[in-house]
PDB file of N, CA, C and O in Angstrom:
ATOM      1  N   MET A   1     -39.178  17.396  -9.272  1.00  0.00           N
ATOM      2  CA  MET A   1     -38.444  18.255  -8.499  1.00  0.00           C
ATOM      3  C   MET A   1     -39.041  19.526  -8.415  1.00  0.00           C
ATOM      4  O   MET A   1     -39.413  20.098  -9.440  1.00  0.00           O
ATOM      5  N   ASP A   2     -39.190  20.100  -7.140  1.00  0.00           N
ATOM      6  CA  ASP A   2     -39.855  21.436  -7.201  1.00  0.00           C
ATOM      7  C   ASP A   2     -38.908  22.477  -6.960  1.00  0.00           C
ATOM      8  O   ASP A   2     -37.782  22.208  -6.541  1.00  0.00           O
ATOM      9  N   LEU A   3     -39.291  23.685  -7.202  1.00  0.00           N
ATOM     10  CA  LEU A   3     -38.266  24.844  -7.059  1.00  0.00           C
ATOM     11  C   LEU A   3     -37.661  24.895  -5.774  1.00  0.00           C
ATOM     12  O   LEU A   3     -36.455  25.141  -5.795  1.00  0.00           O
ATOM     13  N   SER A   4     -38.217  24.717  -4.598  1.00  0.00           N
ATOM     14  CA  SER A   4     -37.427  24.712  -3.281  1.00  0.00           C
ATOM     15  C   SER A   4     -36.405  23.759  -3.194  1.00  0.00           C
ATOM     16  O   SER A   4     -35.432  23.962  -2.468  1.00  0.00           O
ATOM     17  N   GLN A   5     -36.531  22.691  -3.890  1.00  0.00           N
ATOM     18  CA  GLN A   5     -35.541  21.689  -3.965  1.00  0.00           C
ATOM     19  C   GLN A   5     -34.330  22.212  -4.797  1.00  0.00           C
ATOM     20  O   GLN A   5     -33.179  22.260  -4.363  1.00  0.00           O
ATOM     21  N   LEU A   6     -34.703  22.580  -5.980  1.00  0.00           N
ATOM     22  CA  LEU A   6     -33.666  23.069  -6.928  1.00  0.00           C
ATOM     23  C   LEU A   6     -32.896  24.137  -6.292  1.00  0.00           C
ATOM     24  O   LEU A   6     -31.687  23.952  -6.156  1.00  0.00           O
ATOM     25  N   PHE A   7     -33.421  25.232  -5.881  1.00  0.00           N
ATOM     26  CA  PHE A   7     -32.797  26.240  -5.293  1.00  0.00           C
ATOM     27  C   PHE A   7     -31.914  25.739  -3.848  1.00  0.00           C
ATOM     28  O   PHE A   7     -30.762  26.063  -3.559  1.00  0.00           O
ATOM     29  N   GLY A   8     -32.732  24.961  -3.160  1.00  0.00           N
ATOM     30  CA  GLY A   8     -31.998  24.622  -1.899  1.00  0.00           C
ATOM     31  C   GLY A   8     -30.861  23.606  -2.057  1.00  0.00           C
ATOM     32  O   GLY A   8     -29.921  23.635  -1.262  1.00  0.00           O
ATOM     33  N   ASN A   9     -30.899  22.896  -2.844  1.00  0.00           N
ATOM     34  CA  ASN A   9     -29.633  21.936  -3.426  1.00  0.00           C
ATOM     35  C   ASN A   9     -28.427  22.959  -3.899  1.00  0.00           C
ATOM     36  O   ASN A   9     -27.303  22.476  -4.030  1.00  0.00           O
ATOM     37  N   ARG A  10     -28.596  24.087  -4.108  1.00  0.00           N
ATOM     38  CA  ARG A  10     -27.528  25.105  -4.302  1.00  0.00           C
ATOM     39  C   ARG A  10     -27.497  26.376  -3.408  1.00  0.00           C
ATOM     40  O   ARG A  10     -27.172  27.501  -3.786  1.00  0.00           O
ATOM     41  N   ASP A  11     -27.878  26.020  -2.189  1.00  0.00           N
ATOM     42  CA  ASP A  11     -27.753  26.983  -1.058  1.00  0.00           C
ATOM     43  C   ASP A  11     -28.722  28.314  -1.283  1.00  0.00           C
ATOM     44  O   ASP A  11     -28.433  29.440  -0.877  1.00  0.00           O
ATOM     45  N   GLY A  12     -29.739  28.018  -1.896  1.00  0.00           N
ATOM     46  CA  GLY A  12     -30.748  29.047  -2.061  1.00  0.00           C
ATOM     47  C   GLY A  12     -31.851  28.938  -1.384  1.00  0.00           C
ATOM     48  O   GLY A  12     -31.901  27.826  -0.858  1.00  0.00           O
ATOM     49  N   TYR A  13     -32.916  29.694  -1.115  1.00  0.00           N
ATOM     50  CA  TYR A  13     -33.941  29.633  -0.386  1.00  0.00           C
ATOM     51  C   TYR A  13     -35.047  30.049  -1.421  1.00  0.00           C
ATOM     52  O   TYR A  13     -34.867  30.870  -2.320  1.00  0.00           O
ATOM     53  N   VAL A  14     -36.321  29.310  -1.150  1.00  0.00           N
ATOM     54  CA  VAL A  14     -37.622  29.707  -1.824  1.00  0.00           C
ATOM     55  C   VAL A  14     -38.724  29.689  -0.555  1.00  0.00           C
ATOM     56  O   VAL A  14     -38.906  28.674   0.116  1.00  0.00           O
ATOM     57  N   PHE A  15     -39.338  30.786  -0.350  1.00  0.00           N
ATOM     58  CA  PHE A  15     -40.363  31.169   0.424  1.00  0.00           C
ATOM     59  C   PHE A  15     -41.721  31.024  -0.231  1.00  0.00           C
ATOM     60  O   PHE A  15     -41.796  31.546  -1.343  1.00  0.00           O
ATOM     61  N   LEU A  16     -42.781  30.440   0.212  1.00  0.00           N
ATOM     62  CA  LEU A  16     -44.008  30.467  -0.333  1.00  0.00           C
ATOM     63  C   LEU A  16     -44.818  31.572   0.524  1.00  0.00           C
ATOM     64  O   LEU A  16     -44.767  31.661   1.751  1.00  0.00           O
ATOM     65  N   SER A  17     -45.582  32.405  -0.344  1.00  0.00           N
ATOM     66  CA  SER A  17     -46.305  33.413   0.402  1.00  0.00           C
ATOM     67  C   SER A  17     -47.866  33.090   0.068  1.00  0.00           C
ATOM     68  O   SER A  17     -48.176  31.932  -0.208  1.00  0.00           O
ATOM     69  N   ARG A  18     -48.713  33.983   0.092  1.00  0.00           N
ATOM     70  CA  ARG A  18     -50.088  33.761  -0.128  1.00  0.00           C
ATOM     71  C   ARG A  18     -50.405  33.382  -1.623  1.00  0.00           C
ATOM     72  O   ARG A  18     -49.837  33.830  -2.619  1.00  0.00           O
ATOM     73  N   PHE A  19     -51.290  32.589  -1.580  1.00  0.00           N
ATOM     74  CA  PHE A  19     -51.901  32.022  -2.867  1.00  0.00           C
ATOM     75  C   PHE A  19     -50.606  31.221  -3.790  1.00  0.00           C
ATOM     76  O   PHE A  19     -50.034  30.228  -3.341  1.00  0.00           O
ATOM     77  N   ASP A  20     -50.293  31.783  -5.027  1.00  0.00           N
ATOM     78  CA  ASP A  20     -49.363  30.914  -5.629  1.00  0.00           C
ATOM     79  C   ASP A  20     -48.051  31.799  -5.763  1.00  0.00           C
ATOM     80  O   ASP A  20     -47.209  31.541  -6.623  1.00  0.00           O
ATOM     81  N   ASN A  21     -47.925  32.807  -4.911  1.00  0.00           N
ATOM     82  CA  ASN A  21     -46.639  33.526  -4.886  1.00  0.00           C
ATOM     83  C   ASN A  21     -45.373  32.749  -4.211  1.00  0.00           C
ATOM     84  O   ASN A  21     -45.466  31.987  -3.249  1.00  0.00           O
ATOM     85  N   MET A  22     -44.286  33.057  -4.833  1.00  0.00           N
ATOM     86  CA  MET A  22     -42.969  32.505  -4.333  1.00  0.00           C
ATOM     87  C   MET A  22     -42.010  33.580  -4.350  1.00  0.00           C
ATOM     88  O   MET A  22     -42.061  34.433  -5.236  1.00  0.00           O
ATOM     89  N   VAL A  23     -41.148  33.605  -3.449  1.00  0.00           N
ATOM     90  CA  VAL A  23     -39.964  34.483  -3.412  1.00  0.00           C
ATOM     91  C   VAL A  23     -38.631  33.687  -3.240  1.00  0.00           C
ATOM     92  O   VAL A  23     -38.457  32.926  -2.289  1.00  0.00           O
ATOM     93  N   ALA A  24     -37.783  33.886  -4.126  1.00  0.00           N
ATOM     94  CA  ALA A  24     -36.521  33.092  -4.270  1.00  0.00           C
ATOM     95  C   ALA A  24     -35.508  33.896  -3.908  1.00  0.00           C
ATOM     96  O   ALA A  24     -35.507  35.047  -4.343  1.00  0.00           O
ATOM     97  N   VAL A  25     -34.451  33.445  -3.041  1.00  0.00           N
ATOM     98  CA  VAL A  25     -33.185  34.178  -2.785  1.00  0.00           C
ATOM     99  C   VAL A  25     -32.271  33.477  -3.271  1.00  0.00           C
ATOM    100  O   VAL A  25     -32.090  32.356  -2.795  1.00  0.00           O
ATOM    101  N   SER A  26     -31.551  33.893  -4.217  1.00  0.00           N
ATOM    102  CA  SER A  26     -30.567  33.096  -5.072  1.00  0.00           C
ATOM    103  C   SER A  26     -29.212  33.736  -4.941  1.00  0.00           C
ATOM    104  O   SER A  26     -28.455  33.622  -5.906  1.00  0.00           O
ATOM    105  N   ASN A  27     -28.807  34.387  -3.887  1.00  0.00           N
ATOM    106  CA  ASN A  27     -27.511  34.947  -3.691  1.00  0.00           C
ATOM    107  C   ASN A  27     -26.392  33.867  -3.652  1.00  0.00           C
ATOM    108  O   ASN A  27     -26.457  32.838  -2.980  1.00  0.00           O
ATOM    109  N   GLY A  28     -25.337  34.236  -4.470  1.00  0.00           N
ATOM    110  CA  GLY A  28     -24.329  33.053  -4.616  1.00  0.00           C
ATOM    111  C   GLY A  28     -24.540  32.154  -5.890  1.00  0.00           C
ATOM    112  O   GLY A  28     -23.625  31.447  -6.312  1.00  0.00           O
ATOM    113  N   LEU A  29     -25.693  32.199  -6.447  1.00  0.00           N
ATOM    114  CA  LEU A  29     -25.832  31.185  -7.687  1.00  0.00           C
ATOM    115  C   LEU A  29     -25.526  31.935  -8.701  1.00  0.00           C
ATOM    116  O   LEU A  29     -25.911  33.097  -8.831  1.00  0.00           O
ATOM    117  N   ASP A  30     -24.729  31.255  -9.583  1.00  0.00           N
ATOM    118  CA  ASP A  30     -24.164  31.781 -10.763  1.00  0.00           C
ATOM    119  C   ASP A  30     -25.204  31.663 -11.871  1.00  0.00           C
ATOM    120  O   ASP A  30     -26.286  31.109 -11.671  1.00  0.00           O
ATOM    121  N   ARG A  31     -24.806  32.275 -13.218  1.00  0.00           N
ATOM    122  CA  ARG A  31     -25.798  32.201 -14.303  1.00  0.00           C
ATOM    123  C   ARG A  31     -26.048  30.818 -14.662  1.00  0.00           C
ATOM    124  O   ARG A  31     -27.196  30.445 -14.905  1.00  0.00           O
ATOM    125  N   GLU A  32     -25.029  30.009 -14.714  1.00  0.00           N
ATOM    126  CA  GLU A  32     -25.404  28.577 -15.073  1.00  0.00           C
ATOM    127  C   GLU A  32     -26.441  27.864 -14.110  1.00  0.00           C
ATOM    128  O   GLU A  32     -27.293  27.131 -14.611  1.00  0.00           O
ATOM    129  N   ASP A  33     -26.392  28.050 -12.820  1.00  0.00           N
ATOM    130  CA  ASP A  33     -27.460  27.725 -11.989  1.00  0.00           C
ATOM    131  C   ASP A  33     -28.907  28.191 -12.269  1.00  0.00           C
ATOM    132  O   ASP A  33     -29.883  27.443 -12.237  1.00  0.00           O
ATOM    133  N   HIS A  34     -28.932  29.441 -12.532  1.00  0.00           N
ATOM    134  CA  HIS A  34     -30.298  30.191 -12.958  1.00  0.00           C
ATOM    135  C   HIS A  34     -30.594  29.384 -14.112  1.00  0.00           C
ATOM    136  O   HIS A  34     -31.700  28.842 -14.115  1.00  0.00           O
ATOM    137  N   THR A  35     -29.843  29.197 -15.076  1.00  0.00           N
ATOM    138  CA  THR A  35     -30.328  28.618 -16.318  1.00  0.00           C
ATOM    139  C   THR A  35     -30.678  27.242 -16.202  1.00  0.00           C
ATOM    140  O   THR A  35     -31.473  26.762 -17.010  1.00  0.00           O
ATOM    141  N   LEU A  36     -30.201  26.578 -15.331  1.00  0.00           N
ATOM    142  CA  LEU A  36     -30.511  24.973 -15.178  1.00  0.00           C
ATOM    143  C   LEU A  36     -31.888  25.087 -14.343  1.00  0.00           C
ATOM    144  O   LEU A  36     -32.815  24.355 -14.689  1.00  0.00           O
ATOM    145  N   ILE A  37     -32.043  25.877 -13.375  1.00  0.00           N
ATOM    146  CA  ILE A  37     -33.329  25.973 -12.872  1.00  0.00           C
ATOM    147  C   ILE A  37     -34.393  26.421 -13.562  1.00  0.00           C
ATOM    148  O   ILE A  37     -35.500  26.469 -13.027  1.00  0.00           O
TER     149      ILE A  37
END
């Protein structure tokens, strides 16, 4: 499973930018969600 699926399953978003950079929006995710991801 990739990061976009892990965040997306919890109502978050992951945006790919240039090269290997990613930006994650995790508003509403709690500490347990972040630990799991």
